[in-house]
C-alpha positions, 0 to 999 in steps of 0.5 A: 545196659546194651543186651545182646541175644546168643544162640548156640547149639549144645552137645552131650546132653542126656537128660533134664538135669544136664539142661539144668547144669548148663544154665546154671553155669551160664547164668553164673557168667557176669553180664547174663541175664537169661539163660534157657536150654532146650533139651529137646533141640539141643540149643541154648538161648542166652540174653546178656550184657555184651560189654560185660560178656562175650560169646567166648565166655559163654561157650567156655561156660558151657565146656566147663560144665562138661558139654560141647558147643557146636562151632558152625551151622553145619556142625550143629545140623550134623550133630543129632545125625552123628549121635544117632549113627554112633548110638546104632553102632554102639547097640549093635556090637555092644548087644553082641557082646552083651548076649555072648557074656549073658550066654556064658554067664548062665552056664547052669541053664545053657551046659552046651555053651563052649567051655571058653565062654564060661571061663571068668577071665574070657567074660571079664575081657569081653565085658571090659569094652562094654563097660568102659568104651560103651559106658564112657558116657555114663562115667562122664555124665555121673561126674559132670552131675557130681561136679554140680551137686546132683545125680541122674540117670547116668549116676545110676548106670555108673554106679550100679554097673561098676559095682557089678563089674568091680565085684566080678573082677574082684571074684575072677582075680581072688576067687580063693578069698571067697572060697576060704570063706565058704562061698562059691565065687560068682561074676555078674559080668552080664548084669553090667553089659545087659543094663548099658546096652538097654540104657544105650538103646532107650536113648537110640530111640530119643536120638532118632526123634531129635535128629530131625529138629532141624528139617523145618528149617532146611525145607523153608530155606529150600523154598527161596527162589534162587535168581531174580530177573531185574529190569535194567536200562538195556533190558532184563538181567537174571541176577542171584536173588542175593544181589536184589536191592530195595527199590530194584524193578523185577519181572515175574512170568507165568509159573515162576516164584516171586524172588522178594517181597514188593508192590506190582507196578505194572500187569495183573496176575493171580498168585498162589499165596497158599505158602503164606495165607493157607488159602487154596484160591490164587489172589487176583493182583494188579498195580499197587498189590503187594506180592510176597517172595516165594509165592507162585505167580499162576498165569500173567506177567507182571513187574513189581518194585522190590520192597524187602529183601534178604532177611527182611522178607515174609519168608525169612521172618517165618523161618526165624519164628520157627526157630525161636518157637523151637528154641523157646520150648521149655523141656519136659522134666522126666520123672525118672531124673526127678526120682533118680536125683533122690534116689541115687544118693539114698541108694549110696548111703543104703549101701554104705550103712549096710556095708558097716553094719554087717562088718561091725554086727554080722556073723563071721566072715563078716568082712566078705558077707558085708561085701556081698550085701553091699554089692547086693544092695547096689546091684538090686538098685540098678536102674534097669526097670527104671530106665526102661519104664519110659523108652519101652512104653513110648516104643510101644505107643508110637508103634500102635500109633503109627498103625493108626496113622498117628506118627509121633515125632518124640516122647515129649509131645507124647507126654503132653498132648494129654494134658492140652486143654486148648485146640486151636485149628487152621481152617483152610486144608485142615478143617476143610478139604483145601479146594473150592468145590460147587455146592449150589447151582441155582437156575433163574425163572425160565431156565433149568439147573442143568442147563445152567451148570452145563453152560458155566461148565463149558465156558470154565473148561478153558480156565485154569482158576481153582473156581472154574475147575470146581464147576467143571468137576461138579458138571462130570460129577452129575453127568451134565454134558460139557462142550468146549466153548469158543472165544474163550477169554479170562476177564482179570479179576472178574471171571470169563467169557466164551461162545457155547452153541452160539450163545455168549455166556459170562460166568463171574462176579456181580461186577463182571456183569455190571461192567457188561450191562446186565441186570442181575437184581432178580438174583441179588437175594440169593447172592447175598444168602450164599455170600452170608454162609461164606461162599463165593457167588459166581453169576451165569449170564446168557446173551445179556440175561441172567439164567443162574448162579453158582455157589462155591466154597471150600467144604468142610472135611468129613469127620471134622465135626465129630472130632471137634464134638469129641474134643468138646465132650472131654472138656477142651476149648476148640478155637478156629484160626484163619486168614480168611474173612470173618464171614466166611470163617464163621460160617464154617466155624458153625458147621463144624461146631466151633464157637471161638473163631479168629479170623483175618489173622496174618501168618506172623500173627498165627503164632502170636495167638498161641503165644497170647493163649499160653500166657492165659496159662493154657496148654495149647495144641495147634493143628495146621497143614500149610507152610504158614502154620509152621511158626504156630506149630512150633510155638504150641506145646504140641504141634499136629499136622496133617500128612496130606499137608506140606513138608515144612508143616510136618517138619515142624509138628511134633505129631503128624496125622498121616491120613489127614483125618482129624479123628486122628487129634482125638486118637493122639489124645488117647494114645497119650493118656494111656501111654503116660499112665503105663509109664507111671505104672512102670515107674511105680513098680520099678521104684516100689521093687527098690523100696522093698528089694533094697532092705532085704538085699541089706539083710534086714530079714536075716536077724529074724529068719537067717535069709540073706539075699545072694547077688545072684538073686538080686541080679535075677530079681532085678532082670524079673522087674525088667521083664515086668516093665516091658510086659506091661508097656506092651500092653499098649499094642492092644490099646484102643485109640 
């Protein structure tokens, strides 16, 4: 078997049963081994034998199921935005028509309305475009579901609104038929119009979230350098990065991005690799060291030989991982769709049985009473409350979350996070502040603490290195005088030197002091202690003698320990994930209260760690802030990005914590739990209302109490059920999270 993979965008899906129908249609194509359709991203992934099937047959299968296939990447990217604009326009002008119809229909309550709006034919004319133009999508969806032997929310909307519309049209055209039977004709055009507009409004909320799913890919691609400087026999030449080939020698100057992956052949520098490793401290590089495309060269010029170009670069692989992880997420089956699949056929059968029973056993005029009760059953079963149960709760919850700085990207993530049992935290920039700070200032015998800090800061004042800047910040914070050093020199990979007050000062690694012949054995024990605590030890020497030691580290974020403790109390497993060395990682984890650490993990392997946890049956949430976290954020069941991080991380995540406060993770879990509880309450009462209302509408009370449910009362009851659902959802505005 020659297995091929085909990923493409699907248009026209509205619920989980749509995705299931497309999957069934694709799997019926000869040669297809597996087909997965992701409702959240609107993408399908198909594994197939390319000797038995082709992409044309797969696209035809999707179209035969009643859905569309995006022909180009541009069309796929524009699809969600186009859908959102269309829904917004439909809700605006549909809402205007529905409000007009409603006011005209309530002539008993609004006698001041113009007489023309009380005319049945005018209401009919206003309701028709809402029913058959705005409602066309529901008819198409219901027909598609019917062809595949299923029922969904489209079926509920189509059946319920059609019953109200057609009965109202009959009452408008044949009022005498009803009057001869002693029944005053009534119309329910407002019922059908309002239901259609409200359900469209719920879909508008979902489309708004879905329209941003491709942002992560676009932002990642935007990081790629556009040009490269290639070394040739006649000198250097700037060329498009796409033309670079493996083996080419390229030049990178200070402040430029590395164009492709390769190995340095000449020169030394420091490269900011935070987009790949997440680490805030630039990595020192020299001949033989690898450099990664799209990372930033900080200060030295160097030459390197291209090794991986185009689709083989680390950045391109990250892009592919984000795409694959987003496309592999299983869509969450909405409870309303599950209920609808069983509820709709039952309602139709109940309505038909009601009509037959009244025709056979009802009082005269039997047919009129049978028709009225038939319509009453369908109207009271209209899915207004059921359709509003989820979107209203999610709308209120996302608003409440935004007030607390928790931005929820979709209803799916809000449904999932309270079920998460494992939280994985990136270290740098997530658990920590993302930049080094001076944590310790130790003075040797005969020296003062302020003197050591002042001398070190004076020399580091001329350095752009993050560790040097941390020393200067510490001195200024403590009010220690800092003077400009003379004869400043950066010693590649070792430290800095300069003259302060006529004294030659060295600040740097033990290797620097050894190279200068300085005996630092008196500070060795303190240096070992700092290193053991995961800190960087910087020695300070004056005129060939060691005077002190500085400890520098990326410090734990305020509130991080409290957030971890809260998750532990809730019974959640907490894991720290980092590319840093194991010693530093374990020291920081102990401070944060985290026992499980995965250290020295490469960017591509972060997503593998998430997949491994998921393979254990875990529901996993990833919390991160850097570009290197994007694949893991997309792979996780729920990705949470800090608003203080990169745009790409936020675009890959399901939830963004705008303040960067990790307490937002706990708030997101609490918000999810309360929201889902509200959704379940809404669905229960919406369904219970139908369980009670349908038998009453069918006439079960008539033989005993001579009570029959008028369709107008059924319409009012349906509206009341919707009000109760919305009111219950609004309680989330006061939820404590």
